[in-house]
C-alpha positions in Angstrom: -4.6 -15.0 7.6 -1.8 -13.9 5.4 -0.2 -16.5 3.2 3.3 -16.0 1.9 4.6 -16.9 -1.6 8.3 -16.6 -2.9 9.6 -15.5 -5.9 13.4 -16.5 -6.6 15.6 -16.1 -9.6 17.7 -13.5 -11.8 16.8 -10.6 -13.8 19.7 -10.4 -16.2 22.8 -10.5 -14.0 20.6 -9.5 -10.7 20.0 -12.0 -8.2 16.3 -11.1 -6.9 14.0 -12.6 -4.6 10.5 -11.3 -3.9 8.3 -12.8 -1.1 4.7 -11.9 -1.8 2.1 -11.8 0.9 -1.1 -12.5 -0.9 -4.7 -13.4 -0.3 -5.4 -12.0 3.2 -8.5 -13.9 4.4 -11.6 -11.4 5.2 -14.0 -12.1 7.9 -16.5 -14.4 7.0 -19.9 -13.4 9.0 -22.3 -15.9 10.0 -24.7 -13.8 12.5 -27.3 -11.6 10.8 -28.4 -11.1 7.2 -26.5 -10.6 4.0 -28.9 -7.5 3.9 -27.0 -6.2 7.0 -23.7 -6.2 5.4 -23.6 -2.5 5.2 -23.3 -2.3 9.0 -20.0 -4.0 8.5 -18.6 -1.7 5.9 -17.8 1.8 6.0 -20.0 4.5 4.3 -19.8 4.8 0.5 -17.1 7.4 -0.1 -17.7 10.6 -2.2 -15.4 9.6 -5.0 -17.3 6.6 -5.7 -19.4 6.2 -8.8 -22.5 4.1 -10.0 -20.5 3.1 -12.8 -16.9 1.8 -13.3 -14.2 4.8 -13.3 -12.2 3.2 -16.2 -12.5 0.2 -18.2 -10.2 -2.8 -19.0 -8.9 -3.2 -22.5 -10.8 -5.5 -25.0 -9.9 -9.2 -24.6 -6.5 -9.5 -26.7 -5.6 -13.1 -25.9 -7.2 -16.7 -25.1 -4.1 -17.3 -22.9 -4.9 -19.1 -19.6 -1.6 -18.5 -18.2 -2.7 -16.6 -15.2 -3.9 -17.5 -11.7 -6.0 -15.5 -9.1 -5.4 -15.2 -5.5 -9.1 -15.8 -4.6 -12.1 -16.9 -6.8 -15.6 -17.2 -6.1 -18.5 -19.4 -8.1 -18.3 -22.7 -9.8 -17.7 -23.9 -13.4 -18.5 -21.2 -15.9 -19.6 -18.8 -13.2 -16.4 -18.7 -11.6 -14.7 -15.3 -11.2 -11.9 -13.7 -9.5 -12.3 -11.8 -6.1 -11.6 -8.2 -7.3 -11.6 -4.7 -6.5 -14.5 -2.4 -6.9 -14.1 -0.8 -10.3 -16.5 1.9 -9.2 -13.9 3.3 -6.7 -10.4 4.6 -6.9 -7.9 2.5 -5.1 -6.3 5.0 -2.5 -2.7 4.8 -1.6 -0.6 6.3 1.0 3.4 6.3 0.7 5.8 5.7 3.4 9.0 6.8 1.7 11.4 6.3 4.7 13.8 4.2 2.6 12.8 5.4 -0.9 15.3 5.3 -3.7 16.0 8.8 -5.5 13.9 7.5 -8.4 11.0 6.0 -6.2 8.3 8.3 -7.1 8.6 8.0 -10.8 9.1 4.2 -10.6 5.8 4.0 -8.7 4.1 6.1 -11.4 5.3 4.1 -14.2 4.5 0.7 -12.6 0.8 2.0 -11.4 0.3 3.3 -14.9 0.9 -0.2 -16.4 -1.5 -1.8 -13.9 -4.2 0.7 -14.6 -3.9 0.3 -18.6 -4.2 -3.5 -18.1 -7.2 -3.3 -15.7 -8.9 -0.1 -16.0 -8.5 0.4 -12.2 -7.8 3.9 -11.1 -5.5 4.7 -8.2 -5.1 7.7 -6.2 -2.2 8.8 -4.1 -3.5 10.4 -1.1 -0.1 11.5 0.1 2.7 10.6 2.5 2.3 8.7 5.7 4.5 7.9 8.8 2.5 4.4 9.1 4.8 1.6 9.5 4.2 -1.6 7.7 2.8 -4.5 9.7 1.6 -8.1 8.8 -1.5 -7.5 10.6 -2.6 -4.1 9.3 -6.3 -3.9 9.5 -8.4 -3.2 6.4 -10.2 -0.3 8.5 -8.3 2.0 10.7 -10.7 4.6 11.9 -8.2 6.1 14.5 -5.8 6.7 11.6 -7.7 7.3 8.5 -11.3 7.7 9.7 -14.4 5.7 8.8 -13.2 4.3 5.4 -11.4 1.4 4.3 -7.6 1.9 4.8 -5.8 3.1 2.0 -3.2 0.6 0.5 0.1 1.1 2.3 3.1 1.5 -0.2 6.0 1.3 2.1 9.8 2.2 0.8 11.4 -0.2 3.9 13.8 -2.6 4.6 14.5 -5.9 6.4 14.7 -4.4 9.9 11.1 -3.3 9.5 9.8 -6.1 7.3 11.4 -9.4 8.2 10.1 -11.0 5.0 12.6 -8.8 3.1 15.6 -10.3 4.6 18.3 -11.6 2.1 17.7 -10.9 -1.6 13.8 -10.3 -1.2 12.8 -7.2 -2.9 9.2 -6.9 -2.1 6.1 -8.2 -0.3 2.5 -7.2 -1.3 -1.1 -8.6 -1.0 -4.6 -7.2 -0.8 -7.1 -7.3 2.0 -10.7 -8.2 1.6 -14.2 -6.8 3.1 -16.2 -8.8 5.7 -18.9 -10.9 3.7 -21.8 -12.9 4.3 -22.2 -14.4 0.7 -19.3 -15.1 -1.8 -20.8 -12.5 -4.2 -19.7 -9.9 -1.6 -16.4 -10.6 -1.5 -13.9 -8.0 -2.8 -10.5 -6.3 -2.2 -10.7 -3.3 -0.3 -7.1 -2.4 1.2 -3.6 -3.9 1.2 0.0 -3.4 1.5 2.9 -3.2 -1.1 6.4 -3.2 0.8 9.5 -2.5 -1.3 13.1 -3.1 -0.3 14.3 0.5 -0.9 18.0 -0.1 -0.2 18.0 -3.2 -2.7 16.1 -1.6 -5.2 18.4 1.5 -5.2 21.3 -1.1 -5.8 19.2 -2.5 -8.8 18.8 0.9 -10.3 22.5 1.6 -10.5 23.0 -1.5 -12.9 22.6 -1.8 -16.5 18.9 -2.1 -17.3 18.2 -1.3 -13.8 15.2 0.7 -14.3 13.4 -1.8 -16.2 14.4 -4.5 -13.9 13.1 -2.5 -10.7 10.0 -1.4 -12.6 9.2 -5.2 -13.3 9.7 -6.0 -9.6 7.2 -3.2 -8.6 4.6 -4.2 -11.5 4.9 -7.9 -10.3 4.0 -6.7 -6.7 1.2 -4.6 -7.9 -0.1 -7.5 -10.0 -0.3 -9.4 -6.5 -2.0 -6.3 -4.9 -5.0 -6.4 -7.4 -5.4 -10.0 -7.2 -2.9 -12.0 -9.3 -1.3 -15.1 -8.1 2.0 -16.8 -9.2 1.8 -19.0 -12.5 4.2 -21.8 -13.6 4.9 -20.2 -16.9 8.3 -18.3 -17.1 6.9 -16.4 -20.2 4.8 -14.4 -17.6 5.8 -11.6 -15.2 3.7 -13.3 -12.6 6.0 -16.3 -12.9 7.4 -17.4 -9.4 11.2 -16.8 -10.4 12.4 -13.7 -12.0 13.4 -14.1 -15.8 14.5 -11.3 -18.3 10.8 -10.4 -18.6 10.4 -6.6 -17.8 6.7 -6.3 -19.1 3.3 -8.0 -18.4 2.9 -11.3 -20.6 -0.2 -12.3 -22.5 -1.4 -14.3 -19.5 -0.7 -11.5 -17.0 -2.8 -9.1 -19.2 -5.8 -11.5 -19.4 -5.8 -12.1 -15.9 -5.5 -8.3 -15.1 -8.2 -7.4 -17.6 -10.6 -9.9 -15.8 -9.7 -8.2 -12.5 -10.7 -5.1 -13.9 -14.1 -6.2 -14.6 -15.1 -6.8 -11.1 -18.6 -6.1 -9.3 -19.7 -2.5 -8.1 -20.6 -2.1 -4.5 -21.5 1.5 -4.5 -25.3 1.0 -4.6 
């Protein structure tokens, strides 16, 4: 199941909406043993490591102004469902409706998320795969026996109905099948960006910063952040003049970069 969330508001003089697809439900397995989970996951990829590939920054804030798409555990043992930090997050790019500055815009936004989480991203290259709300986290016919790389699609409302009107982007992660809560983690996902609308934003004063903030917001959802009620944060549900992650955003991202490894 994919749950849609809505971001409505203005960044400067730009009226921007972003509908976010977040928190795709992974399959909860009931037959078999949790020791058999590897039978439901693809083989460990060659670029996986026994240790995290990067490290989140030291805690710089005690802010609680962040929210996760999914958490597991209770009380003091609660932690977010996160990506495996011992593997890079692979991306493929469908640039069918990309703005002229699409590549550097993505690079800057991804670099900000990497800095805040320690998670490493690898762009596998271009794809003709079209965005879809029921995209599987494992597509062996297209990508082989691996988790599907994240699809980053520069697209438009004709292909992604959630982008109708002033919606600028939709994004969210997909989870691995699991027996136990501790096996839950994100393994794939989608980031769909309205190329024509972002092209117009890029032509306006402060357009680069505004467009980058939109992409950063969407990648925040991809790695596991939910909306928050505080307008001081970039993950606030309505756009403001903020163009960088806030203190709460950064603390949430730091925790998302400190997930469990699933390589062993």
